[in-house]
N, C-alpha and C positions, 0 to 999 in steps of 0.2 A: 721565919725560923722557929718562934715560939708557936705557931700554929702546928708546924711539921712535928714539933717536939710532942706537944699534946696528943696528936693523933697517934705517933708511934707508941707513947706511954699507954693510951687507951688500947690499943692494939695489944700491947704485952698483957696489960691486965686482963683482957678478954681471952687470953692463950688457955686458961684453965677451961675454958667452956667449949670452944670451937676452933676450927683451923689448923695452922701449920705448928707442929711441936717444935720448930726451930726458932719461932719468933719470941726472943728473949730481949733484956735490956742490954746484953753485950754483944747484940747483933745489929749495931747501927749501920755498919760498914760505910755505904757511900754517903751516908749522914755525916760520918765524920769529916769527909772531904769538903761538905757544906759548911760546917762548923769552922772549919780552918780558912776557907774562902771568905765567910761573913767577918770573920776577925781581920783578914788581910784588906779586905774592901773597906771596913771602918778604919783601920790603921791609915791606909794609903787614901781614904776619902774619895773611893771609887764606887759610884752608885752602881755601875755595870755588874761588879763582882757581887754585890749585895743581892743583884737581882738573880744571878747565876746560883748563888749560894741557895736562895729561897727556892729556886726550881729544883735544884738537886735534892733539898731537904725534904720538899713536899714529894717527889718522886718516891724516895725512899719510904715516907711515912704512909703514901698511897699504897706501895707495894704490901708494906706488912698489914694494913687495914684490910686490903682485898684478901691476905693468905688467912686471915684470923676470922673473915666473915664468909666462909664458906668457898673460898678458892684457893686452896693451899698450894696449888702448882704455878700460880701466878708469879712471873718476875717481870718487872718494869723494864721498858726499852733501856733505860740508864743502867740498870743491874746487869743487863746482858751485855752491854758495852764494857762495864766495869769487869765483868767476869773473863771476858775474851780480850780486852786489850791490856788491862791493868794487872789483874790477878796473877798471870804467869810471871810477872816481875818480882824477883826476890825481894827487893826494898819495899814494894807495897805489902807483900805477905807478912814481912818483919814488923812493918809499921801496924798493920791491923791487927797482929798477934799482940803487940804492946798496948795498942788502945783497948782491946778485948779485956786485957788483964785489969786494965784502970777501972773500966766500967763494971767489973763482975761484983 
């Protein structure tokens, strides 16, 4: 999770130079899910949840890294799954909106 966070922060810092203008600190989106799964996995002592959280976190960090390093239209497979299956759900939109406010 720490590696994913560092990669994401590096991507945001480089936003001024190249890449996708929508890569901002408040656009973690499926990284939010990774953070919650990691906390749940730690609390429940379930290693498999920590592994899933790490994969989701790295996926989001990789997407933003690619976007700011010359591939602004890149969307990871998990982003596409999130956009198609979860984003249409009103509770998900509400939660993401609240989390965006917290991290602005």
